[in-house]
N, CA, C and O atoms as a Tripos MOL2 file, in Angstrom:
@<TRIPOS>MOLECULE
protein
  304   303    76     0     0
PROTEIN
NO_CHARGES

@<TRIPOS>ATOM
      1 N           6.7400    8.5130   -3.1390 N.3       1 MET1
      2 CA          8.1580    8.7950   -3.0400 C.3       1 MET1
      3 C           8.5820    8.6010   -1.5820 C.2       1 MET1
      4 O           8.0160    9.2340   -0.6900 O.2       1 MET1
      5 N           9.5690    7.7360   -1.3260 N.am      2 PRO2
      6 CA         10.0100    7.4930    0.0430 C.3       2 PRO2
      7 C          10.5310    8.7600    0.7040 C.2       2 PRO2
      8 O          11.1380    9.6080    0.0490 O.2       2 PRO2
      9 N          10.2900    8.8860    2.0080 N.am      3 ILE3
     10 CA         10.7890   10.0480    2.7440 C.3       3 ILE3
     11 C          11.8390    9.6670    3.7650 C.2       3 ILE3
     12 O          12.2730   10.5140    4.5460 O.2       3 ILE3
     13 N          12.2500    8.4380    3.7780 N.am      4 GLY4
     14 CA         13.2710    8.0150    4.7180 C.3       4 GLY4
     15 C          13.7060    6.5940    4.4220 C.2       4 GLY4
     16 O          13.1900    5.9570    3.5040 O.2       4 GLY4
     17 N          14.6570    6.0980    5.2030 N.am      5 PRO5
     18 CA         15.1440    4.7360    4.9680 C.3       5 PRO5
     19 C          14.1140    3.7030    5.4250 C.2       5 PRO5
     20 O          13.2600    4.0020    6.2590 O.2       5 PRO5
     21 N          14.1960    2.4880    4.8790 N.am      6 PRO6
     22 CA         13.2900    1.4280    5.3210 C.3       6 PRO6
     23 C          13.4190    1.1800    6.8190 C.2       6 PRO6
     24 O          14.4970    1.3240    7.3940 O.2       6 PRO6
     25 N          12.3060    0.8070    7.4390 N.am      7 ASP7
     26 CA         12.2600    0.5180    8.8740 C.3       7 ASP7
     27 C          12.1030   -0.9800    9.0490 C.2       7 ASP7
     28 O          11.0750   -1.5450    8.6770 O.2       7 ASP7
     29 N          13.1150   -1.6280    9.6150 N.am      8 HIS8
     30 CA         13.0780   -3.0750    9.8210 C.3       8 HIS8
     31 C          12.7200   -3.4390   11.2570 C.2       8 HIS8
     32 O          12.5930   -4.6210   11.5740 O.2       8 HIS8
     33 N          12.5560   -2.4600   12.1210 N.am      9 THR9
     34 CA         12.4020   -2.7690   13.5370 C.3       9 THR9
     35 C          10.9630   -2.7600   14.0320 C.2       9 THR9
     36 O          10.6370   -3.5010   14.9590 O.2       9 THR9
     37 N          10.1070   -1.9590   13.4560 N.am     10 ALA10
     38 CA          8.7580   -1.7750   13.9950 C.3      10 ALA10
     39 C           7.9440   -3.0660   13.9920 C.2      10 ALA10
     40 O           7.3010   -3.3860   14.9920 O.2      10 ALA10
     41 N           7.9590   -3.8040   12.9010 N.am     11 THR11
     42 CA          7.1130   -4.9920   12.8010 C.3      11 THR11
     43 C           7.8790   -6.2190   12.3540 C.2      11 THR11
     44 O           7.2910   -7.2870   12.1820 O.2      11 THR11
     45 N           9.1700   -6.0870   12.1640 N.am     12 GLY12
     46 CA          9.9390   -7.1820   11.6150 C.3      12 GLY12
     47 C           9.8570   -7.2140   10.0960 C.2      12 GLY12
     48 O          10.5540   -7.9980    9.4520 O.2      12 GLY12
     49 N           9.0140   -6.3730    9.5220 N.am     13 ARG13
     50 CA          8.8880   -6.2600    8.0710 C.3      13 ARG13
     51 C           9.7490   -5.0960    7.6030 C.2      13 ARG13
     52 O          10.0550   -4.1880    8.3760 O.2      13 ARG13
     53 N          10.1340   -5.1270    6.3410 N.am     14 CYS14
     54 CA         10.8720   -4.0120    5.7550 C.3      14 CYS14
     55 C           9.8490   -2.9740    5.3060 C.2      14 CYS14
     56 O           9.2340   -3.1300    4.2510 O.2      14 CYS14
     57 N           9.6640   -1.9310    6.0830 N.am     15 LEU15
     58 CA          8.6850   -0.8920    5.7890 C.3      15 LEU15
     59 C           9.3890    0.3940    5.3870 C.2      15 LEU15
     60 O          10.3200    0.8320    6.0620 O.2      15 LEU15
     61 N           8.9530    0.9940    4.3010 N.am     16 THR16
     62 CA          9.5160    2.2420    3.8100 C.3      16 THR16
     63 C           8.5280    3.3660    4.0620 C.2      16 THR16
     64 O           7.3920    3.2950    3.5920 O.2      16 THR16
     65 N           8.9260    4.3980    4.7870 N.am     17 PRO17
     66 CA          8.0030    5.5150    5.0280 C.3      17 PRO17
     67 C           7.7160    6.2580    3.7240 C.2      17 PRO17
     68 O           8.6180    6.4760    2.9160 O.2      17 PRO17
     69 N           6.4680    6.6420    3.5280 N.am     18 VAL18
     70 CA          6.0640    7.4290    2.3630 C.3      18 VAL18
     71 C           5.1520    8.5620    2.8200 C.2      18 VAL18
     72 O           4.5540    8.5110    3.8950 O.2      18 VAL18
     73 N           5.0650    9.5730    1.9840 N.am     19 MET19
     74 CA          4.1800   10.6990    2.2760 C.3      19 MET19
     75 C           3.0630   10.6780    1.2500 C.2      19 MET19
     76 O           3.3130   10.4420    0.0680 O.2      19 MET19
     77 N           1.8470   10.9170    1.6790 N.am     20 ALA20
     78 CA          0.7120   10.9490    0.7560 C.3      20 ALA20
     79 C          -0.1770   12.1310    1.0950 C.2      20 ALA20
     80 O          -0.3220   12.5100    2.2570 O.2      20 ALA20
     81 N          -0.7630   12.6990    0.0690 N.am     21 ARG21
     82 CA         -1.7310   13.7780    0.2750 C.3      21 ARG21
     83 C          -3.1150   13.1730    0.1330 C.2      21 ARG21
     84 O          -3.4560   12.6360   -0.9210 O.2      21 ARG21
     85 N          -3.9040   13.2570    1.1730 N.am     22 LEU22
     86 CA         -5.2380   12.6710    1.1940 C.3      22 LEU22
     87 C          -6.2810   13.7650    1.3310 C.2      22 LEU22
     88 O          -6.0780   14.7560    2.0320 O.2      22 LEU22
     89 N          -7.3930   13.5670    0.6530 N.am     23 ASP23
     90 CA         -8.4650   14.5530    0.7940 C.3      23 ASP23
     91 C          -9.3230   14.1850    2.0110 C.2      23 ASP23
     92 O          -9.1330   13.1180    2.5950 O.2      23 ASP23
     93 N         -10.2540   15.0440    2.3960 N.am     24 PRO24
     94 CA        -11.0620   14.7940    3.5930 C.3      24 PRO24
     95 C         -11.8130   13.4550    3.5680 C.2      24 PRO24
     96 O         -11.9730   12.8260    4.6140 O.2      24 PRO24
     97 N         -12.2740   13.0130    2.3970 N.am     25 LYS25
     98 CA        -12.9730   11.7210    2.3270 C.3      25 LYS25
     99 C         -12.0300   10.5680    2.6240 C.2      25 LYS25
    100 O         -12.4160    9.6030    3.2840 O.2      25 LYS25
    101 N         -10.7890   10.6610    2.1390 N.am     26 ASP26
    102 CA         -9.7980    9.6250    2.4210 C.3      26 ASP26
    103 C          -9.5060    9.5600    3.9170 C.2      26 ASP26
    104 O          -9.4490    8.4780    4.5010 O.2      26 ASP26
    105 N          -9.3210   10.7250    4.5300 N.am     27 LEU27
    106 CA         -9.0650   10.7650    5.9730 C.3      27 LEU27
    107 C         -10.2610   10.2250    6.7500 C.2      27 LEU27
    108 O         -10.0950    9.5210    7.7470 O.2      27 LEU27
    109 N         -11.4630   10.5570    6.2910 N.am     28 GLU28
    110 CA        -12.6780   10.0590    6.9410 C.3      28 GLU28
    111 C         -12.7300    8.5290    6.8730 C.2      28 GLU28
    112 O         -13.1230    7.8700    7.8360 O.2      28 GLU28
    113 N         -12.3300    7.9790    5.7320 N.am     29 THR29
    114 CA        -12.3140    6.5240    5.5720 C.3      29 THR29
    115 C         -11.3120    5.8900    6.5280 C.2      29 THR29
    116 O         -11.6290    4.9160    7.2100 O.2      29 THR29
    117 N         -10.1090    6.4400    6.5760 N.am     30 LEU30
    118 CA         -9.1010    5.9050    7.4920 C.3      30 LEU30
    119 C          -9.5520    6.0220    8.9440 C.2      30 LEU30
    120 O          -9.3810    5.0900    9.7300 O.2      30 LEU30
    121 N         -10.1290    7.1650    9.2940 N.am     31 ASP31
    122 CA        -10.5880    7.3630   10.6670 C.3      31 ASP31
    123 C         -11.7430    6.4230   11.0190 C.2      31 ASP31
    124 O         -11.8760    6.0110   12.1710 O.2      31 ASP31
    125 N         -12.5800    6.0810   10.0320 N.am     32 ALA32
    126 CA        -13.6570    5.1190   10.2790 C.3      32 ALA32
    127 C         -13.0750    3.7410   10.5930 C.2      32 ALA32
    128 O         -13.5930    3.0320   11.4560 O.2      32 ALA32
    129 N         -12.0000    3.3590    9.8940 N.am     33 LEU33
    130 CA        -11.3450    2.0820   10.1870 C.3      33 LEU33
    131 C         -10.7710    2.0800   11.5970 C.2      33 LEU33
    132 O         -10.8090    1.0640   12.2910 O.2      33 LEU33
    133 N         -10.2400    3.2230   12.0140 N.am     34 ILE34
    134 CA         -9.6990    3.3510   13.3740 C.3      34 ILE34
    135 C         -10.8250    3.2660   14.3970 C.2      34 ILE34
    136 O         -10.7230    2.5310   15.3790 O.2      34 ILE34
    137 N         -11.8950    4.0150   14.1680 N.am     35 THR35
    138 CA        -13.0270    4.0320   15.1000 C.3      35 THR35
    139 C         -13.6400    2.6420   15.2380 C.2      35 THR35
    140 O         -14.0540    2.2480   16.3290 O.2      35 THR35
    141 N         -13.6990    1.9010   14.1340 N.am     36 ALA36
    142 CA        -14.2730    0.5540   14.1530 C.3      36 ALA36
    143 C         -13.3360   -0.4680   14.7840 C.2      36 ALA36
    144 O         -13.7290   -1.6100   15.0200 O.2      36 ALA36
    145 N         -12.0980   -0.0620   15.0590 N.am     37 GLY37
    146 CA        -11.1430   -0.9760   15.6770 C.3      37 GLY37
    147 C         -10.4680   -1.9120   14.6930 C.2      37 GLY37
    148 O          -9.8290   -2.8810   15.1040 O.2      37 GLY37
    149 N         -10.5970   -1.6420   13.4010 N.am     38 ILE38
    150 CA         -9.9790   -2.4940   12.3860 C.3      38 ILE38
    151 C          -8.4790   -2.2400   12.3230 C.2      38 ILE38
    152 O          -7.6890   -3.1660   12.1380 O.2      38 ILE38
    153 N          -8.0930   -0.9740   12.4780 N.am     39 VAL39
    154 CA         -6.6820   -0.5870   12.5190 C.3      39 VAL39
    155 C          -6.4940    0.3730   13.6830 C.2      39 VAL39
    156 O          -7.4600    0.9320   14.2010 O.2      39 VAL39
    157 N          -5.2440    0.5610   14.0900 N.am     40 SER40
    158 CA         -5.0110    1.4360   15.2430 C.3      40 SER40
    159 C          -4.5650    2.8470   14.8700 C.2      40 SER40
    160 O          -4.5970    3.7530   15.7030 O.2      40 SER40
    161 N          -4.1450    3.0350   13.6060 N.am     41 ASN41
    162 CA         -3.7400    4.3730   13.1840 C.3      41 ASN41
    163 C          -3.8470    4.4780   11.6670 C.2      41 ASN41
    164 O          -4.1120    3.4860   10.9890 O.2      41 ASN41
    165 N          -3.6420    5.6720   11.1410 N.am     42 ARG42
    166 CA         -3.8080    5.9070    9.7020 C.3      42 ARG42
    167 C          -2.8060    5.1280    8.8640 C.2      42 ARG42
    168 O          -3.1590    4.6040    7.8070 O.2      42 ARG42
    169 N          -1.5720    5.0470    9.3170 N.am     43 ALA43
    170 CA         -0.5610    4.2970    8.5600 C.3      43 ALA43
    171 C          -0.9770    2.8270    8.4570 C.2      43 ALA43
    172 O          -0.8620    2.2170    7.3940 O.2      43 ALA43
    173 N          -1.4510    2.2750    9.5480 N.am     44 GLU44
    174 CA         -1.9200    0.8930    9.5480 C.3      44 GLU44
    175 C          -3.1290    0.7400    8.6220 C.2      44 GLU44
    176 O          -3.2950   -0.2970    7.9790 O.2      44 GLU44
    177 N          -3.9690    1.7720    8.5560 N.am     45 GLY45
    178 CA         -5.1290    1.7460    7.6740 C.3      45 GLY45
    179 C          -4.7380    1.6710    6.2160 C.2      45 GLY45
    180 O          -5.3590    0.9500    5.4350 O.2      45 GLY45
    181 N          -3.7120    2.4110    5.8480 N.am     46 VAL46
    182 CA         -3.2320    2.3660    4.4650 C.3      46 VAL46
    183 C          -2.6770    0.9760    4.1610 C.2      46 VAL46
    184 O          -2.9520    0.4190    3.0990 O.2      46 VAL46
    185 N          -1.9020    0.4160    5.0800 N.am     47 LEU47
    186 CA         -1.3760   -0.9360    4.8900 C.3      47 LEU47
    187 C          -2.5080   -1.9510    4.7520 C.2      47 LEU47
    188 O          -2.4450   -2.8480    3.9120 O.2      47 LEU47
    189 N          -3.5410   -1.8060    5.5780 N.am     48 TRP48
    190 CA         -4.6990   -2.6980    5.5420 C.3      48 TRP48
    191 C          -5.3780   -2.6190    4.1730 C.2      48 TRP48
    192 O          -5.7040   -3.6480    3.5810 O.2      48 TRP48
    193 N          -5.5920   -1.4000    3.6710 N.am     49 ALA49
    194 CA         -6.2550   -1.2150    2.3810 C.3      49 ALA49
    195 C          -5.4250   -1.8140    1.2440 C.2      49 ALA49
    196 O          -5.9760   -2.4550    0.3500 O.2      49 ALA49
    197 N          -4.1230   -1.6130    1.2710 N.am     50 LEU50
    198 CA         -3.2650   -2.1760    0.2320 C.3      50 LEU50
    199 C          -3.2920   -3.6940    0.2640 C.2      50 LEU50
    200 O          -3.2840   -4.3360   -0.7870 O.2      50 LEU50
    201 N          -3.3240   -4.2720    1.4480 N.am     51 ALA51
    202 CA         -3.4050   -5.7320    1.5650 C.3      51 ALA51
    203 C          -4.7000   -6.2460    0.9470 C.2      51 ALA51
    204 O          -4.6980   -7.2900    0.2950 O.2      51 ALA51
    205 N          -5.8090   -5.5250    1.1430 N.am     52 ARG52
    206 CA         -7.0950   -5.9360    0.5430 C.3      52 ARG52
    207 C          -7.0090   -5.9000   -0.9750 C.2      52 ARG52
    208 O          -7.5530   -6.7770   -1.6460 O.2      52 ARG52
    209 N          -6.3350   -4.8980   -1.5220 N.am     53 ILE53
    210 CA         -6.1740   -4.7990   -2.9790 C.3      53 ILE53
    211 C          -5.3910   -5.9980   -3.5040 C.2      53 ILE53
    212 O          -5.7550   -6.5810   -4.5260 O.2      53 ILE53
    213 N          -4.3080   -6.3700   -2.8020 N.am     54 ARG54
    214 CA         -3.4770   -7.4920   -3.2490 C.3      54 ARG54
    215 C          -4.2410   -8.8060   -3.2530 C.2      54 ARG54
    216 O          -3.8650   -9.7290   -3.9760 O.2      54 ARG54
    217 N          -5.3080   -8.9150   -2.4620 N.am     55 GLU55
    218 CA         -6.0960  -10.1460   -2.4000 C.3      55 GLU55
    219 C          -7.0250  -10.3160   -3.6020 C.2      55 GLU55
    220 O          -7.5310  -11.4140   -3.8350 O.2      55 GLU55
    221 N          -7.2520   -9.2730   -4.3510 N.am     56 ARG56
    222 CA         -8.2160   -9.3040   -5.4590 C.3      56 ARG56
    223 C          -7.5960   -9.9450   -6.7100 C.2      56 ARG56
    224 O          -6.4350   -9.6870   -7.0280 O.2      56 ARG56
    225 N          -8.3660  -10.7750   -7.4140 N.am     57 PRO57
    226 CA         -7.8490  -11.4130   -8.6370 C.3      57 PRO57
    227 C          -7.3660  -10.3940   -9.6760 C.2      57 PRO57
    228 O          -6.4030  -10.6640  -10.3950 O.2      57 PRO57
    229 N          -8.0070   -9.2510   -9.7650 N.am     58 ALA58
    230 CA         -7.5970   -8.2420  -10.7500 C.3      58 ALA58
    231 C          -6.1660   -7.7840  -10.4810 C.2      58 ALA58
    232 O          -5.4430   -7.4510  -11.4200 O.2      58 ALA58
    233 N          -5.7490   -7.7610   -9.2290 N.am     59 TYR59
    234 CA         -4.3810   -7.3480   -8.9160 C.3      59 TYR59
    235 C          -3.3880   -8.3690   -9.4650 C.2      59 TYR59
    236 O          -2.3350   -8.0010   -9.9850 O.2      59 TYR59
    237 N          -3.7230   -9.6400   -9.3470 N.am     60 THR60
    238 CA         -2.8580  -10.6900   -9.8960 C.3      60 THR60
    239 C          -2.7230  -10.5170  -11.3970 C.2      60 THR60
    240 O          -1.6260  -10.6430  -11.9420 O.2      60 THR60
    241 N          -3.8290  -10.2300  -12.0720 N.am     61 GLN61
    242 CA         -3.7950  -10.0050  -13.5120 C.3      61 GLN61
    243 C          -2.9380   -8.7810  -13.8480 C.2      61 GLN61
    244 O          -2.1650   -8.7990  -14.8060 O.2      61 GLN61
    245 N          -3.0800   -7.7370  -13.0630 N.am     62 LEU62
    246 CA         -2.2840   -6.5370  -13.2700 C.3      62 LEU62
    247 C          -0.8020   -6.8490  -13.1740 C.2      62 LEU62
    248 O          -0.0180   -6.4170  -14.0190 O.2      62 LEU62
    249 N          -0.4150   -7.5940  -12.1520 N.am     63 ARG63
    250 CA          0.9920   -7.9590  -11.9690 C.3      63 ARG63
    251 C           1.5080   -8.7760  -13.1600 C.2      63 ARG63
    252 O           2.6490   -8.6020  -13.5870 O.2      63 ARG63
    253 N           0.6640   -9.6650  -13.6920 N.am     64 GLU64
    254 CA          1.0640  -10.4610  -14.8530 C.3      64 GLU64
    255 C           1.3130   -9.5500  -16.0630 C.2      64 GLU64
    256 O           2.2850   -9.7350  -16.7950 O.2      64 GLU64
    257 N           0.4430   -8.5810  -16.2630 N.am     65 HIS65
    258 CA          0.6120   -7.6460  -17.3720 C.3      65 HIS65
    259 C           1.8680   -6.8050  -17.1950 C.2      65 HIS65
    260 O           2.5780   -6.5330  -18.1630 O.2      65 HIS65
    261 N           2.1400   -6.4000  -15.9850 N.am     66 ILE66
    262 CA          3.3560   -5.6280  -15.7140 C.3      66 ILE66
    263 C           4.5820   -6.4640  -16.0500 C.2      66 ILE66
    264 O           5.5490   -5.9530  -16.6150 O.2      66 ILE66
    265 N           4.5460   -7.7540  -15.7030 N.am     67 GLY67
    266 CA          5.6540   -8.6470  -16.0330 C.3      67 GLY67
    267 C           5.8870   -8.7240  -17.5270 C.2      67 GLY67
    268 O           7.0330   -8.7210  -17.9790 O.2      67 GLY67
    269 N           4.8030   -8.7930  -18.3070 N.am     68 LYS68
    270 CA          4.9220   -8.8280  -19.7590 C.3      68 LYS68
    271 C           5.5030   -7.5250  -20.2960 C.2      68 LYS68
    272 O           6.3320   -7.5400  -21.2060 O.2      68 LYS68
    273 N           5.0700   -6.4000  -19.7350 N.am     69 ILE69
    274 CA          5.5930   -5.1080  -20.1480 C.3      69 ILE69
    275 C           7.0820   -5.0250  -19.8510 C.2      69 ILE69
    276 O           7.8560   -4.5350  -20.6740 O.2      69 ILE69
    277 N           7.4870   -5.5050  -18.6710 N.am     70 ASP70
    278 CA          8.9090   -5.5050  -18.3160 C.3      70 ASP70
    279 C           9.7230   -6.3460  -19.3010 C.2      70 ASP70
    280 O          10.8310   -5.9680  -19.6810 O.2      70 ASP70
    281 N           9.1590   -7.4970  -19.7130 N.am     71 GLU71
    282 CA          9.8580   -8.3420  -20.6930 C.3      71 GLU71
    283 C          10.0280   -7.5970  -22.0220 C.2      71 GLU71
    284 O          11.0920   -7.6570  -22.6390 O.2      71 GLU71
    285 N           8.9830   -6.8980  -22.4550 N.am     72 LEU72
    286 CA          9.0680   -6.1450  -23.7050 C.3      72 LEU72
    287 C          10.0950   -5.0100  -23.6000 C.2      72 LEU72
    288 O          10.8520   -4.7670  -24.5390 O.2      72 LEU72
    289 N          10.1170   -4.3280  -22.4710 N.am     73 LYS73
    290 CA         11.0910   -3.2470  -22.2720 C.3      73 LYS73
    291 C          12.5130   -3.7860  -22.3720 C.2      73 LYS73
    292 O          13.3920   -3.1330  -22.9340 O.2      73 LYS73
    293 N          12.7340   -4.9650  -21.8320 N.am     74 ALA74
    294 CA         14.0770   -5.5460  -21.8350 C.3      74 ALA74
    295 C          14.5470   -5.8520  -23.2540 C.2      74 ALA74
    296 O          15.7510   -5.9290  -23.4990 O.2      74 ALA74
    297 N          13.6260   -6.0240  -24.1790 N.am     75 GLN75
    298 CA         13.9980   -6.3340  -25.5550 C.3      75 GLN75
    299 C          14.4950   -5.0970  -26.3000 C.2      75 GLN75
    300 O          15.0860   -5.2140  -27.3740 O.2      75 GLN75
    301 N          14.2580   -3.9110  -25.7360 N.am     76 PHE76
    302 CA         14.7130   -2.7010  -26.4070 C.3      76 PHE76
    303 C          16.0690   -2.3650  -25.9200 C.2      76 PHE76
    304 O          16.6530   -1.3730  -26.3550 O.2      76 PHE76
@<TRIPOS>BOND
     1     1     2 1
     2     2     3 1
     3     3     4 2
     4     3     5 am
     5     5     6 1
     6     6     7 1
     7     7     8 2
     8     7     9 am
     9     9    10 1
    10    10    11 1
    11    11    12 2
    12    11    13 am
    13    13    14 1
    14    14    15 1
    15    15    16 2
    16    15    17 am
    17    17    18 1
    18    18    19 1
    19    19    20 2
    20    19    21 am
    21    21    22 1
    22    22    23 1
    23    23    24 2
    24    23    25 am
    25    25    26 1
    26    26    27 1
    27    27    28 2
    28    27    29 am
    29    29    30 1
    30    30    31 1
    31    31    32 2
    32    31    33 am
    33    33    34 1
    34    34    35 1
    35    35    36 2
    36    35    37 am
    37    37    38 1
    38    38    39 1
    39    39    40 2
    40    39    41 am
    41    41    42 1
    42    42    43 1
    43    43    44 2
    44    43    45 am
    45    45    46 1
    46    46    47 1
    47    47    48 2
    48    47    49 am
    49    49    50 1
    50    50    51 1
    51    51    52 2
    52    51    53 am
    53    53    54 1
    54    54    55 1
    55    55    56 2
    56    55    57 am
    57    57    58 1
    58    58    59 1
    59    59    60 2
    60    59    61 am
    61    61    62 1
    62    62    63 1
    63    63    64 2
    64    63    65 am
    65    65    66 1
    66    66    67 1
    67    67    68 2
    68    67    69 am
    69    69    70 1
    70    70    71 1
    71    71    72 2
    72    71    73 am
    73    73    74 1
    74    74    75 1
    75    75    76 2
    76    75    77 am
    77    77    78 1
    78    78    79 1
    79    79    80 2
    80    79    81 am
    81    81    82 1
    82    82    83 1
    83    83    84 2
    84    83    85 am
    85    85    86 1
    86    86    87 1
    87    87    88 2
    88    87    89 am
    89    89    90 1
    90    90    91 1
    91    91    92 2
    92    91    93 am
    93    93    94 1
    94    94    95 1
    95    95    96 2
    96    95    97 am
    97    97    98 1
    98    98    99 1
    99    99   100 2
   100    99   101 am
   101   101   102 1
   102   102   103 1
   103   103   104 2
   104   103   105 am
   105   105   106 1
   106   106   107 1
   107   107   108 2
   108   107   109 am
   109   109   110 1
   110   110   111 1
   111   111   112 2
   112   111   113 am
   113   113   114 1
   114   114   115 1
   115   115   116 2
   116   115   117 am
   117   117   118 1
   118   118   119 1
   119   119   120 2
   120   119   121 am
   121   121   122 1
   122   122   123 1
   123   123   124 2
   124   123   125 am
   125   125   126 1
   126   126   127 1
   127   127   128 2
   128   127   129 am
   129   129   130 1
   130   130   131 1
   131   131   132 2
   132   131   133 am
   133   133   134 1
   134   134   135 1
   135   135   136 2
   136   135   137 am
   137   137   138 1
   138   138   139 1
   139   139   140 2
   140   139   141 am
   141   141   142 1
   142   142   143 1
   143   143   144 2
   144   143   145 am
   145   145   146 1
   146   146   147 1
   147   147   148 2
   148   147   149 am
   149   149   150 1
   150   150   151 1
   151   151   152 2
   152   151   153 am
   153   153   154 1
   154   154   155 1
   155   155   156 2
   156   155   157 am
   157   157   158 1
   158   158   159 1
   159   159   160 2
   160   159   161 am
   161   161   162 1
   162   162   163 1
   163   163   164 2
   164   163   165 am
   165   165   166 1
   166   166   167 1
   167   167   168 2
   168   167   169 am
   169   169   170 1
   170   170   171 1
   171   171   172 2
   172   171   173 am
   173   173   174 1
   174   174   175 1
   175   175   176 2
   176   175   177 am
   177   177   178 1
   178   178   179 1
   179   179   180 2
   180   179   181 am
   181   181   182 1
   182   182   183 1
   183   183   184 2
   184   183   185 am
   185   185   186 1
   186   186   187 1
   187   187   188 2
   188   187   189 am
   189   189   190 1
   190   190   191 1
   191   191   192 2
   192   191   193 am
   193   193   194 1
   194   194   195 1
   195   195   196 2
   196   195   197 am
   197   197   198 1
   198   198   199 1
   199   199   200 2
   200   199   201 am
   201   201   202 1
   202   202   203 1
   203   203   204 2
   204   203   205 am
   205   205   206 1
   206   206   207 1
   207   207   208 2
   208   207   209 am
   209   209   210 1
   210   210   211 1
   211   211   212 2
   212   211   213 am
   213   213   214 1
   214   214   215 1
   215   215   216 2
   216   215   217 am
   217   217   218 1
   218   218   219 1
   219   219   220 2
   220   219   221 am
   221   221   222 1
   222   222   223 1
   223   223   224 2
   224   223   225 am
   225   225   226 1
   226   226   227 1
   227   227   228 2
   228   227   229 am
   229   229   230 1
   230   230   231 1
   231   231   232 2
   232   231   233 am
   233   233   234 1
   234   234   235 1
   235   235   236 2
   236   235   237 am
   237   237   238 1
   238   238   239 1
   239   239   240 2
   240   239   241 am
   241   241   242 1
   242   242   243 1
   243   243   244 2
   244   243   245 am
   245   245   246 1
   246   246   247 1
   247   247   248 2
   248   247   249 am
   249   249   250 1
   250   250   251 1
   251   251   252 2
   252   251   253 am
   253   253   254 1
   254   254   255 1
   255   255   256 2
   256   255   257 am
   257   257   258 1
   258   258   259 1
   259   259   260 2
   260   259   261 am
   261   261   262 1
   262   262   263 1
   263   263   264 2
   264   263   265 am
   265   265   266 1
   266   266   267 1
   267   267   268 2
   268   267   269 am
   269   269   270 1
   270   270   271 1
   271   271   272 2
   272   271   273 am
   273   273   274 1
   274   274   275 1
   275   275   276 2
   276   275   277 am
   277   277   278 1
   278   278   279 1
   279   279   280 2
   280   279   281 am
   281   281   282 1
   282   282   283 1
   283   283   284 2
   284   283   285 am
   285   285   286 1
   286   286   287 1
   287   287   288 2
   288   287   289 am
   289   289   290 1
   290   290   291 1
   291   291   292 2
   292   291   293 am
   293   293   294 1
   294   294   295 1
   295   295   296 2
   296   295   297 am
   297   297   298 1
   298   298   299 1
   299   299   300 2
   300   299   301 am
   301   301   302 1
   302   302   303 1
   303   303   304 2
@<TRIPOS>SUBSTRUCTURE
     1 MET1         2 RESIDUE 1 A MET
     2 PRO2         6 RESIDUE 1 A PRO
     3 ILE3        10 RESIDUE 1 A ILE
     4 GLY4        14 RESIDUE 1 A GLY
     5 PRO5        18 RESIDUE 1 A PRO
     6 PRO6        22 RESIDUE 1 A PRO
     7 ASP7        26 RESIDUE 1 A ASP
     8 HIS8        30 RESIDUE 1 A HIS
     9 THR9        34 RESIDUE 1 A THR
    10 ALA10       38 RESIDUE 1 A ALA
    11 THR11       42 RESIDUE 1 A THR
    12 GLY12       46 RESIDUE 1 A GLY
    13 ARG13       50 RESIDUE 1 A ARG
    14 CYS14       54 RESIDUE 1 A CYS
    15 LEU15       58 RESIDUE 1 A LEU
    16 THR16       62 RESIDUE 1 A THR
    17 PRO17       66 RESIDUE 1 A PRO
    18 VAL18       70 RESIDUE 1 A VAL
    19 MET19       74 RESIDUE 1 A MET
    20 ALA20       78 RESIDUE 1 A ALA
    21 ARG21       82 RESIDUE 1 A ARG
    22 LEU22       86 RESIDUE 1 A LEU
    23 ASP23       90 RESIDUE 1 A ASP
    24 PRO24       94 RESIDUE 1 A PRO
    25 LYS25       98 RESIDUE 1 A LYS
    26 ASP26      102 RESIDUE 1 A ASP
    27 LEU27      106 RESIDUE 1 A LEU
    28 GLU28      110 RESIDUE 1 A GLU
    29 THR29      114 RESIDUE 1 A THR
    30 LEU30      118 RESIDUE 1 A LEU
    31 ASP31      122 RESIDUE 1 A ASP
    32 ALA32      126 RESIDUE 1 A ALA
    33 LEU33      130 RESIDUE 1 A LEU
    34 ILE34      134 RESIDUE 1 A ILE
    35 THR35      138 RESIDUE 1 A THR
    36 ALA36      142 RESIDUE 1 A ALA
    37 GLY37      146 RESIDUE 1 A GLY
    38 ILE38      150 RESIDUE 1 A ILE
    39 VAL39      154 RESIDUE 1 A VAL
    40 SER40      158 RESIDUE 1 A SER
    41 ASN41      162 RESIDUE 1 A ASN
    42 ARG42      166 RESIDUE 1 A ARG
    43 ALA43      170 RESIDUE 1 A ALA
    44 GLU44      174 RESIDUE 1 A GLU
    45 GLY45      178 RESIDUE 1 A GLY
    46 VAL46      182 RESIDUE 1 A VAL
    47 LEU47      186 RESIDUE 1 A LEU
    48 TRP48      190 RESIDUE 1 A TRP
    49 ALA49      194 RESIDUE 1 A ALA
    50 LEU50      198 RESIDUE 1 A LEU
    51 ALA51      202 RESIDUE 1 A ALA
    52 ARG52      206 RESIDUE 1 A ARG
    53 ILE53      210 RESIDUE 1 A ILE
    54 ARG54      214 RESIDUE 1 A ARG
    55 GLU55      218 RESIDUE 1 A GLU
    56 ARG56      222 RESIDUE 1 A ARG
    57 PRO57      226 RESIDUE 1 A PRO
    58 ALA58      230 RESIDUE 1 A ALA
    59 TYR59      234 RESIDUE 1 A TYR
    60 THR60      238 RESIDUE 1 A THR
    61 GLN61      242 RESIDUE 1 A GLN
    62 LEU62      246 RESIDUE 1 A LEU
    63 ARG63      250 RESIDUE 1 A ARG
    64 GLU64      254 RESIDUE 1 A GLU
    65 HIS65      258 RESIDUE 1 A HIS
    66 ILE66      262 RESIDUE 1 A ILE
    67 GLY67      266 RESIDUE 1 A GLY
    68 LYS68      270 RESIDUE 1 A LYS
    69 ILE69      274 RESIDUE 1 A ILE
    70 ASP70      278 RESIDUE 1 A ASP
    71 GLU71      282 RESIDUE 1 A GLU
    72 LEU72      286 RESIDUE 1 A LEU
    73 LYS73      290 RESIDUE 1 A LYS
    74 ALA74      294 RESIDUE 1 A ALA
    75 GLN75      298 RESIDUE 1 A GLN
    76 PHE76      302 RESIDUE 1 A PHE
């Protein structure tokens, strides 16, 4: 759920702030990415992880299925 308006200035991208509740293992994972120099902060770590998900073929298949579901919804 967004917690504020989209931010167009930070990176030139349209970024929407969100709030998430993470458990200690999630925070440990994000902090490991920071320590390794892969990302510079936790927000960047979440963006990095989401980008990796989008690269996977299963995500493409998921999006295709969502498109089909949307088409079916429109018929009702």
